[in-house]
C-alpha positions as CSV (number, residue, x, y, z in Angstrom):
1,M,95.1,99.2,138.0
2,A,96.3,96.2,136.2
3,H,96.9,96.2,132.3
4,A,95.6,93.5,130.1
5,D,97.7,91.8,127.7
6,P,98.0,93.1,124.2
7,A,95.4,91.9,121.8
8,P,96.6,89.3,119.4
9,E,97.2,90.2,115.7
10,G,94.1,89.7,113.7
11,L,91.7,90.1,116.6
12,F,88.4,91.8,115.5
13,M,85.7,92.9,117.9
14,T,82.6,95.2,117.8
15,C,79.8,96.0,120.0
16,G,76.7,98.2,120.1
17,T,74.2,98.8,117.6
18,L,75.2,99.2,114.0
19,G,74.0,102.4,112.1
20,A,71.1,102.0,109.9
21,L,69.9,104.2,107.0
22,P,66.4,105.6,107.6
23,N,63.6,104.4,105.4
24,A,61.3,106.8,103.6
25,K,59.4,107.3,106.9
26,G,62.6,108.5,108.5
27,E,62.8,105.2,110.6
28,G,66.3,104.0,111.2
29,I,66.6,100.8,113.3
30,R,63.7,98.5,112.7
31,P,63.0,94.9,113.7
32,A,63.6,92.3,111.0
33,A,63.3,88.4,110.8
34,Q,66.7,88.1,109.4
35,M,69.9,90.0,109.4
36,E,73.1,89.9,107.2
37,I,76.2,91.9,107.6
38,E,79.4,91.8,105.4
39,L,82.9,93.1,106.1
40,H,84.9,93.4,102.8
41,D,88.6,93.9,102.1
42,P,89.1,95.3,98.6
43,L,92.9,95.3,99.1
44,L,93.1,91.5,99.9
45,R,89.8,90.6,97.9
46,R,88.3,88.7,100.8
47,R,85.0,89.2,103.0
48,I,83.5,87.9,106.1
49,V,79.7,87.4,106.0
50,H,77.4,86.9,109.0
51,R,73.9,86.0,108.9
52,Y,71.2,85.1,111.4
53,A,67.4,84.7,111.8
54,V,65.2,85.6,114.7
55,E,61.9,84.6,116.1
56,A,60.2,87.5,117.8
57,L,58.8,86.7,121.2
58,P,55.4,88.1,122.5
59,V,55.6,91.0,124.9
60,V,54.7,89.8,128.2
61,A,54.1,92.7,130.6
């Protein structure tokens, strides 16, 4: 099995579903028209913010 080169310093990668706090009905992951996530580094006092908006398509089945 071949080994990949080491990741360069500063590389950040994530995948999968982010955890969500449940609402009053106990629902965790819910659809939304917009999403925003922020990573904050309190030591270096900097942050990365990512935002996006979606348009839900009709179910065709």
